[in-house]
MARNU-329609 format. One record per residue (C-alpha): residue number from 1; residue in one letter; z negated, y negated, x negated. Coordinates in steps of 0.25 Angstrom, whole numbers, always signed. Example, Ala and Ser with C-alpha at 12.3 -4.5 7.8 and 13.67 -1.06 7.14 Angstrom:
n,res,zz,yy,xx
1,A,-31,+18,-49;
2,S,-29,+4,-55;
//
This chain:
n,res,zz,yy,xx
1,M,+215,-97,+246;
2,V,+222,-94,+233;
3,R,+217,-107,+228;
4,S,+203,-104,+232;
5,R,+204,-91,+224;
6,V,+209,-97,+212;
7,A,+199,-108,+212;
8,A,+188,-97,+214;
9,L,+194,-89,+202;
10,L,+194,-102,+193;
11,A,+180,-105,+197;
12,V,+175,-91,+193;
13,P,+174,-93,+178;
14,A,+167,-106,+178;
15,L,+157,-101,+189;
16,A,+154,-89,+180;
17,F,+153,-97,+168;
18,A,+142,-106,+175;
19,L,+135,-94,+182;
20,V,+134,-83,+172;
21,P,+124,-90,+163;
22,L,+116,-95,+175;
23,V,+115,-82,+181;
24,A,+112,-76,+168;
25,L,+99,-85,+167;
26,A,+94,-79,+180;
27,V,+98,-65,+176;
28,R,+91,-66,+162;
29,A,+78,-73,+167;
30,P,+65,-66,+166;
31,W,+61,-67,+180;
32,S,+50,-58,+180;
33,H,+41,-67,+171;
34,A,+48,-80,+174;
35,G,+35,-88,+176;
36,S,+29,-84,+163;
37,E,+42,-87,+155;
38,L,+44,-100,+161;
39,S,+30,-104,+158;
40,R,+31,-99,+144;
41,A,+44,-107,+143;
42,G,+37,-120,+148;
43,A,+47,-121,+159;
44,R,+37,-129,+168;
45,T,+34,-139,+158;
46,A,+48,-141,+153;
47,L,+53,-143,+168;
48,A,+43,-154,+170;
49,V,+48,-160,+157;
50,S,+62,-158,+161;
51,L,+60,-165,+174;
52,E,+53,-177,+168;
53,V,+63,-179,+157;
54,S,+75,-177,+166;
55,V,+71,-186,+176;
56,G,+67,-197,+166;
57,A,+80,-195,+159;
58,T,+88,-196,+172;
59,I,+81,-209,+176;
60,L,+83,-215,+162;
61,A,+98,-211,+162;
62,V,+101,-216,+176;
63,V,+94,-230,+173;
64,L,+103,-231,+160;
65,A,+115,-225,+166;
66,A,+116,-233,+179;
67,P,+119,-247,+174;
68,V,+129,-242,+163;
69,A,+136,-234,+174;
70,W,+137,-246,+183;
71,A,+142,-254,+172;
72,L,+153,-244,+167;
73,A,+157,-242,+182;
74,R,+157,-256,+187;
75,I,+159,-266,+175;
76,E,+171,-267,+166;
77,F,+167,-271,+152;
78,P,+172,-269,+137;
79,G,+167,-256,+131;
80,R,+164,-249,+144;
81,A,+171,-236,+139;
82,L,+162,-237,+127;
83,V,+150,-239,+135;
84,R,+153,-227,+144;
85,A,+156,-218,+132;
86,I,+142,-222,+125;
87,V,+134,-219,+138;
88,L,+141,-206,+140;
89,L,+140,-202,+126;
90,P,+127,-194,+127;
91,M,+134,-185,+137;
92,V,+143,-179,+126;
93,L,+133,-180,+115;
94,P,+127,-167,+110;
95,P,+113,-167,+116;
96,V,+107,-165,+102;
97,V,+115,-177,+97;
98,A,+110,-185,+108;
99,G,+95,-182,+104;
100,V,+98,-185,+90;
101,A,+104,-199,+94;
102,L,+92,-201,+103;
103,L,+83,-199,+91;
104,A,+91,-208,+82;
105,G,+90,-219,+93;
106,L,+77,-217,+100;
107,G,+69,-209,+90;
108,R,+56,-214,+84;
109,F,+65,-219,+72;
110,G,+78,-221,+80;
111,V,+85,-234,+81;
112,V,+78,-238,+94;
113,G,+67,-228,+93;
114,R,+60,-236,+82;
115,V,+59,-248,+92;
116,L,+54,-238,+103;
117,S,+44,-233,+94;
118,H,+38,-247,+91;
119,L,+37,-249,+106;
120,G,+29,-236,+107;
121,V,+41,-228,+114;
122,T,+43,-214,+108;
123,L,+55,-206,+114;
124,P,+57,-194,+105;
125,F,+50,-181,+108;
126,T,+44,-187,+121;
127,P,+48,-184,+136;
128,A,+54,-198,+137;
129,G,+62,-195,+125;
130,A,+67,-182,+132;
131,A,+71,-191,+144;
132,V,+78,-201,+135;
133,A,+86,-189,+129;
134,A,+90,-183,+142;
135,A,+94,-197,+148;
136,F,+102,-199,+136;
137,V,+111,-187,+138;
138,S,+111,-187,+153;
139,G,+113,-202,+155;
140,P,+128,-201,+154;
141,F,+129,-192,+167;
142,A,+122,-204,+175;
143,V,+132,-214,+169;
144,L,+144,-206,+173;
145,T,+140,-203,+187;
146,F,+134,-217,+190;
147,E,+147,-223,+184;
148,A,+155,-214,+193;
149,G,+147,-219,+205;
150,F,+148,-233,+202;
151,R,+163,-232,+200;
152,S,+164,-225,+214;
153,I,+157,-236,+222;
154,D,+167,-243,+232;
155,E,+164,-257,+230;
156,R,+170,-260,+243;
157,L,+158,-254,+250;
158,V,+149,-262,+242;
159,E,+156,-275,+245;
160,A,+157,-271,+260;
161,A,+141,-269,+260;
162,R,+139,-283,+253;
163,T,+149,-290,+262;
164,L,+141,-284,+274;
165,G,+129,-291,+269;
166,A,+122,-280,+261;
167,S,+114,-285,+250;
168,R,+116,-279,+236;
169,W,+104,-270,+237;
170,R,+108,-265,+250;
171,T,+122,-263,+246;
172,L,+117,-255,+234;
173,R,+108,-247,+242;
174,T,+117,-244,+254;
175,V,+131,-243,+248;
176,T,+131,-242,+233;
177,V,+120,-232,+231;
178,P,+125,-222,+242;
179,L,+139,-223,+235;
180,L,+133,-220,+222;
181,R,+124,-209,+227;
182,P,+133,-197,+223;
183,Q,+134,-202,+209;
184,L,+120,-206,+207;
185,L,+116,-192,+212;
186,A,+125,-186,+202;
187,G,+121,-195,+191;
188,L,+106,-192,+193;
189,V,+108,-177,+194;
190,L,+117,-176,+182;
191,T,+108,-184,+174;
192,W,+96,-177,+177;
193,A,+102,-163,+175;
194,R,+107,-167,+162;
195,A,+94,-173,+158;
196,L,+87,-160,+163;
197,G,+96,-151,+154;
198,E,+96,-160,+142;
199,F,+92,-152,+129;
200,G,+98,-157,+116;
201,A,+94,-172,+116;
202,T,+80,-169,+122;
203,I,+76,-159,+112;
204,T,+82,-168,+100;
205,F,+75,-181,+105;
206,A,+63,-176,+113;
207,G,+60,-163,+107;
208,N,+56,-150,+114;
209,L,+41,-153,+117;
210,K,+35,-144,+127;
211,G,+29,-152,+139;
212,S,+35,-165,+133;
213,T,+50,-164,+130;
214,Q,+53,-150,+133;
215,T,+63,-149,+145;
216,L,+68,-137,+151;
217,P,+80,-136,+142;
218,L,+71,-137,+130;
219,A,+62,-126,+136;
220,V,+74,-117,+138;
221,F,+78,-119,+123;
222,Q,+64,-116,+118;
223,A,+61,-104,+127;
224,L,+75,-99,+122;
225,Q,+70,-97,+108;
226,T,+58,-87,+112;
227,D,+59,-84,+127;
228,P,+73,-83,+132;
229,G,+68,-78,+146;
230,G,+60,-91,+147;
231,A,+72,-99,+143;
232,I,+80,-93,+154;
233,L,+70,-96,+164;
234,V,+69,-110,+160;
235,S,+84,-111,+161;
236,L,+83,-106,+175;
237,V,+73,-117,+178;
238,M,+84,-127,+173;
239,L,+95,-120,+181;
240,G,+86,-121,+193;
241,L,+84,-136,+192;
242,S,+99,-138,+190;
243,V,+102,-130,+203;
244,L,+92,-138,+210;
245,V,+99,-151,+206;
246,L,+112,-146,+210;
247,A,+107,-141,+223;
248,G,+99,-153,+226;
249,L,+107,-164,+221;
250,G,+120,-159,+214;
251,G,+125,-152,+226;
252,R,+129,-166,+232;
253,L,+137,-168,+219;
254,L,+144,-155,+219;
255,E,+148,-157,+234;
256,R,+155,-170,+229;
//
């Protein structure tokens, strides 16, 4: 009983620290004219762009992260620690620095961007560029969770399935994937959520073009300059999306 009370008391400061700003958003929101404020802030368009960019970023990040996560978890090779450090580096880079780095590498006059330009591919200040920027900063979350999943697989179960005559495909489908499901789910959710909330790398590499590259965080930033009420309402839209993710998918992670 005493321990429960102590635990509750210890949790109060952190709970208040997380809740006060979120509750303040709801208290300060101009609910009486929410529709017009959201329309003026371009919330619907920004939401559509955000969903398009974040889903594209998640697909790109997962496609790139899965192989390297498997290699880091299952294969011993020289320089493995260095490879892990490099692929996780975007997680700790300031987002604006990540955007500048992307411009230097993939911009029209960048190291690789020049080649892409000759091939007719332009990334900066396009929706594809926004997805690339979001994937760059969110990819490490997929690498970390997938690597943890690959490490946690009990090879004895895989070998037992093969011994009993299961093909590689059936073993993957009925044994490996179910064992990885929590980590795969965590990786997808964390990667998507990080991509959805990306700001610095996106605005630096893809700009803030309404209807093209202006995501919800960028719409909040723009509205905050002239329309604080609209900024609060768009922030609440993002908060609602985050709650839906936790309720629909993340709840399983929290239970674990």
